[in-house]
C-alpha positions as CSV (number, residue, x, y, z in Angstrom):
1,M,129.6,-71.9,14.5
2,A,133.1,-73.0,15.6
3,N,135.6,-74.6,13.1
4,S,134.6,-78.2,12.4
5,H,138.3,-79.2,12.1
6,T,139.0,-79.2,15.9
7,S,142.5,-79.8,17.0
8,T,143.2,-83.1,18.8
9,K,144.4,-81.1,21.8
10,S,140.9,-80.1,22.6
11,V,139.4,-83.6,22.3
12,Q,138.7,-85.5,25.5
13,T,138.0,-89.3,25.5
14,L,135.9,-91.3,27.9
15,L,135.9,-95.1,27.9
16,L,132.7,-96.6,29.3
17,E,132.5,-100.1,30.5
18,P,129.4,-102.2,29.9
19,N,127.0,-101.7,32.8
20,G,124.2,-104.2,32.3
21,W,121.8,-102.0,30.4
22,V,124.1,-100.2,28.0
23,P,126.6,-102.3,26.2
24,N,129.2,-99.5,25.5
25,N,132.5,-100.5,23.9
26,P,135.7,-101.2,25.8
27,R,137.8,-100.1,22.7
28,L,136.0,-97.2,21.2
29,P,135.8,-94.1,23.5
30,V,133.2,-91.4,23.6
31,L,134.8,-88.3,22.0
32,I,134.1,-85.0,23.7
33,Y,134.8,-81.8,21.7
34,A,134.5,-78.9,24.2
35,N,133.2,-75.7,22.5
36,A,132.6,-77.5,19.2
37,I,129.5,-75.4,18.5
38,A,129.2,-71.8,19.6
39,I,126.0,-71.5,21.7
40,E,124.1,-68.4,20.7
41,G,120.5,-67.2,20.7
42,S,117.4,-68.6,22.5
43,D,117.4,-72.0,20.8
44,P,120.8,-73.7,21.0
45,A,119.4,-77.1,20.2
46,A,118.6,-75.8,16.7
47,Q,122.3,-75.2,16.1
48,F,123.0,-78.8,16.9
49,E,120.1,-80.0,14.8
50,K,121.4,-78.0,11.8
51,T,124.9,-79.2,12.2
52,F,123.8,-82.9,12.5
53,S,121.4,-82.4,9.5
54,N,124.3,-81.0,7.4
55,H,126.0,-84.3,7.9
56,G,123.0,-86.5,7.1
57,W,121.8,-87.0,10.7
58,P,118.2,-85.7,10.9
59,P,116.8,-84.5,14.3
60,Q,115.5,-87.4,16.2
61,W,114.1,-86.0,19.5
62,R,113.8,-83.0,21.7
63,Y,112.4,-82.6,25.2
64,G,111.0,-85.3,27.4
65,V,114.1,-87.6,27.3
66,Y,114.0,-88.0,31.1
67,D,110.3,-88.4,31.7
C-alpha cells in the first residue's frame, strides 16, 4: 500500500455544484489522491475495504451499484 501521508502536490480537487438530485457542497471539494493505494492482485476492492476498515469505515457495498 502507498504511503498514507500523501504530499499536497498529488492532491486534485473538484468542486461540484448542486445539480437537483445531489446537493454537493460549493465550499468543500472532492479530494482526489491519485495512486493512493497500490492496486495489486485479483481483488483490488479488498485493498480499499481494508484501508477503510482500518479507519473505522466498514465495507458498505460491492457490485450492483449501477443496476
